[in-house]
C-alpha positions in Angstrom: 0.0 0.0 0.0 2.8 2.4 0.9 4.6 1.6 -2.3 1.4 2.3 -4.3 0.9 5.6 -2.5 4.6 6.5 -3.2 4.2 5.7 -6.9 1.0 7.8 -7.1 2.6 10.7 -5.4 5.6 10.5 -7.7 3.2 10.4 -10.7 1.2 13.4 -9.3 4.4 15.4 -8.7 5.6 14.7 -12.2 2.3 15.7 -13.7 2.3 18.9 -11.6 5.8 19.8 -12.7 4.9 19.2 -16.4 1.9 21.5 -16.1 4.0 24.1 -14.4 6.6 23.8 -17.1 4.0 24.2 -19.9 2.5 27.2 -18.1 5.9 28.8 -17.7 6.6 28.2 -21.4 3.3 29.7 -22.5 3.8 32.7 -20.2 7.3 33.2 -21.6 6.0 33.1 -25.2 3.1 35.5 -24.4 5.5 37.8 -22.5 8.0 37.9 -25.4 9.9 41.1 -25.4 9.3 43.4 -28.4 11.7 46.2 -29.1 10.8 48.8 -31.7 13.9 50.5 -33.2 14.7 53.9 -31.5 15.4 55.7 -34.8 11.8 55.4 -36.0 10.8 58.6 -37.8 8.2 60.8 -36.1 6.1 61.1 -39.3 5.5 57.4 -39.1 3.2 57.9 -36.1 1.7 61.3 -37.1 -2.0 61.1 -37.8 -3.3 61.8 -41.3 -6.9 62.5 -42.5 -8.3 59.4 -44.2 -9.7 59.7 -47.7 -11.1 57.9 -50.7 -8.4 57.2 -53.3 -10.6 55.6 -56.0 -13.7 53.4 -56.1 -13.8 51.2 -53.0 -10.1 51.9 -52.0 -9.4 54.2 -49.1 -6.3 55.5 -47.3 -6.5 55.0 -43.5 -2.8 55.1 -42.5 -0.6 57.7 -40.9 1.3 60.6 -42.4 3.9 58.3 -44.0 3.0 54.7 -43.2 0.3 53.7 -45.7 -2.6 51.5 -44.7 -5.3 50.8 -47.2 -8.9 49.8 -46.7 -10.7 47.9 -49.4 -14.5 48.0 -48.8 -16.8 45.2 -50.1 -20.4 44.2 -49.4 -19.1 41.1 -47.6 -16.7 42.9 -45.3 -13.4 44.8 -45.7 -9.7 44.2 -46.3 -7.0 46.0 -44.5 -3.5 46.2 -46.0 -0.7 47.2 -43.6 -1.1 48.7 -40.1 2.0 50.8 -39.4 3.6 50.9 -36.0 2.2 49.4 -32.8 0.7 52.8 -31.8 -1.1 53.1 -35.1 -4.0 50.8 -34.1 -6.1 53.6 -32.6 -5.3 55.9 -35.5 -6.5 53.4 -38.1 -9.5 52.6 -36.0 -10.4 56.2 -35.8 -9.8 56.8 -39.5 -12.0 53.9 -40.5 -14.8 55.3 -38.3 -14.3 58.8 -39.8 -15.0 57.4 -43.2 -18.2 55.8 -42.0 -17.1 52.2 -41.9 -17.0 49.7 -39.0 -13.6 48.5 -37.6 -15.2 45.1 -36.8 -16.1 44.6 -40.5 -12.5 43.9 -41.4 -12.4 40.3 -42.5 -9.0 40.0 -44.2 -5.6 41.3 -43.2 -2.7 41.7 -45.7 0.8 43.2 -45.6 3.2 44.3 -48.3 6.2 43.2 -46.2 7.0 41.7 -42.8 8.7 44.7 -41.2 7.6 46.4 -37.9 6.6 49.6 -39.7 3.9 47.7 -41.6 3.0 45.0 -39.1 3.4 46.8 -35.7 -0.3 46.9 -35.0 -1.4 43.9 -36.9 -1.6 41.5 -34.0 -3.8 43.9 -32.1 -6.1 44.5 -35.1 -6.3 40.7 -35.7 -7.3 40.1 -32.1 -9.9 42.9 -32.0 -11.5 42.0 -35.3 -11.0 38.3 -35.7 -9.9 38.9 -39.3 -7.9 36.3 -41.2 -4.2 37.1 -41.7 -2.8 36.2 -45.2 0.9 36.6 -46.1 3.4 35.7 -48.8 4.9 32.4 -48.0 8.5 33.7 -47.8 7.5 36.2 -45.0 5.4 33.8 -43.0 8.2 32.7 -40.6 9.5 36.2 -40.0 6.0 37.3 -39.2 5.5 34.4 -36.9 8.6 35.4 -34.9 7.9 39.1 -34.8 10.6 40.0 -37.2 13.4 38.5 -35.1 14.7 36.3 -38.0 14.6 39.2 -40.5 18.0 39.3 -42.3 18.4 43.1 -41.9 16.3 44.3 -39.0 16.0 41.2 -36.8 19.2 40.2 -35.0 17.2 37.8 -32.9 15.0 40.5 -31.4 11.3 40.8 -32.1 10.3 44.3 -33.4 6.6 43.6 -33.3 4.1 41.1 -31.7 4.3 37.8 -33.6 1.4 36.9 -35.9 0.5 33.5 -37.2 -0.8 33.3 -40.8 -4.2 31.9 -41.5 -3.5 31.6 -45.1 -0.2 31.3 -47.0 0.0 33.2 -50.4 2.0 32.5 -53.4 2.8 34.6 -56.5 -0.4 35.4 -58.5 -2.7 34.0 -55.8 -6.1 35.7 -55.6 -7.7 37.1 -52.5 -11.5 37.4 -53.0 -14.0 39.1 -50.8 -17.4 40.2 -52.0 -17.1 41.8 -55.4 -13.4 42.5 -55.2 -10.4 40.4 -56.2 -6.8 41.2 -55.4 -3.9 39.5 -57.0 -0.8 39.1 -54.9 2.5 39.7 -56.8 5.7 38.2 -55.2 8.3 41.0 -55.2 11.1 39.8 -52.9 14.3 41.6 -51.9 13.3 44.2 -49.4 12.1 41.2 -47.4 12.1 37.6 -48.6 8.3 37.8 -49.0 7.7 41.4 -50.0 4.7 41.7 -52.3 2.4 44.0 -54.2 -1.3 43.8 -55.0 -3.2 44.5 -58.1 -7.0 45.1 -58.1 -9.7 46.8 -60.1 -11.8 49.4 -58.5 -14.7 51.4 -60.1 -16.8 54.5 -59.4 -19.6 56.1 -61.4 -17.2 57.3 -64.1 -14.8 54.4 -64.8 -12.8 51.4 -63.7 -9.3 51.8 -62.5 -6.5 49.2 -62.4 -4.7 49.9 -59.1 -1.2 48.7 -58.0 -0.5 48.8 -54.3 3.3 48.5 -54.7 6.0 47.4 -52.4 8.9 49.4 -53.9 12.2 47.4 -53.8 14.3 49.8 -51.7 17.6 48.3 -50.3 17.6 48.0 -46.5 20.8 46.1 -45.8 24.1 47.9 -45.3 26.1 44.7 -46.1 27.3 43.7 -49.5 24.9 41.3 -51.1 27.5 38.5 -50.9 27.8 39.0 -47.1 24.1 38.5 -46.4 24.4 34.9 -45.3 20.8 34.8 -44.0 19.5 35.6 -47.5 21.8 34.0 -50.1 19.3 34.7 -52.9 19.0 38.4 -52.1 20.7 39.7 -55.3 18.8 37.3 -57.5 15.5 38.2 -55.9 16.0 42.0 -56.3 16.9 41.5 -60.0 13.7 39.5 -60.5 11.6 42.1 -58.7 12.9 45.1 -60.7 12.3 43.2 -64.0 8.8 42.2 -62.9 7.8 45.6 -61.7 9.0 47.3 -64.9 6.5 45.2 -66.9 3.4 45.9 -64.8 0.4 47.7 -66.3 -2.0 49.8 -64.2 -3.7 53.2 -64.0 -3.2 54.2 -60.4 -0.3 53.4 -58.1 0.3 53.8 -54.4 2.8 52.1 -52.1 3.9 51.1 -48.6 5.1 54.6 -47.7 3.2 57.8 -48.6 6.5 59.6 -49.4 7.3 57.0 -52.1 4.3 58.0 -54.2 4.3 61.7 -53.2 1.0 61.4 -51.4 1.3 64.9 -49.9 1.7 66.5 -53.2 -1.2 64.6 -54.8 -3.5 65.0 -51.9 -4.1 67.7 -49.2 -6.4 67.2 -46.2 -9.8 68.5 -47.2 -9.4 67.7 -50.9 -12.4 66.3 -52.7 -12.5 62.9 -54.4 -9.9 63.0 -57.2 -8.6 59.6 -58.5 -6.9 61.3 -61.4 -4.3 62.7 -59.0 -3.0 59.2 -58.5 -2.7 58.4 -62.2 1.1 58.9 -62.3 2.9 56.3 -64.4 5.8 58.7 -64.9 6.3 59.0 -61.2 6.3 55.3 -60.8 8.9 54.8 -63.6 11.1 57.6 -62.2 11.1 56.2 -58.6 11.6 52.6 -59.7 14.6 53.8 -61.9 16.1 55.6 -59.0 15.9 52.4 -56.9 17.3 50.4 -59.7 20.4 52.7 -59.8 20.9 52.0 -56.1 20.5 48.3 -56.7 23.2 48.3 -59.4 25.6 50.3 -57.2 25.1 47.7 -54.4 25.5 44.9 -56.9 28.8 46.3 -58.1 30.3 46.5 -54.6 
């Protein structure tokens, strides 16, 4: 009998220790330290008046970190969230436009960096929306950016997010009467991507490109980026692919990249024509291509 009790106590103690271990592990994961870079520009957190770009596409981001709301009869799609402190700004902007924050059904990002995913975990939790991401950025997003080849260094810069759907080049994201096509444009991150969609108003239909422009983020020579051996090849692919795209309107991950503040002023009336700027796209892409070739020649 004594032996039996001893065995039972040993088993109970082992079970208790395992439960405690699992609880500690879960606590450690939930309490994961997130460190946002100190040199983050002030304009990335500065509020900006939301507005309608064209058709059912709206700008709901901050002064420089672009967030886009695509409105459909079956719910809405949010692309990018800016920094961690941008959640309330986006929520307020969506309400200002007359839409409901809870109607967000799908979450997307153009790249897995903290300046575009900082508030994504909070938005996902508050709305219950499904997170979809380019396959090559899924792991980085899941570890909060800690494994990113340029900005990670083993430290999470945003709260980790698990993907509900993995996307591949040319995959479609459909909600209501709207279809977005994801375009794999790697380099800036391994899974950087752009989106093509058609929007329409009472006048016409516009082909819109939400572009992730291939700026170079690493200070190392391409051959020294051991965490991303294909970086040079991926950048070359992206520049070639982006030069061949056809669209009417283009916007991007940062407002400054597509000269938002020249094309739109707070209080402006609806004016899609202001964003028809193929020359601006070609010029900026060419400037980035020059930087790429300089880096390539190092």
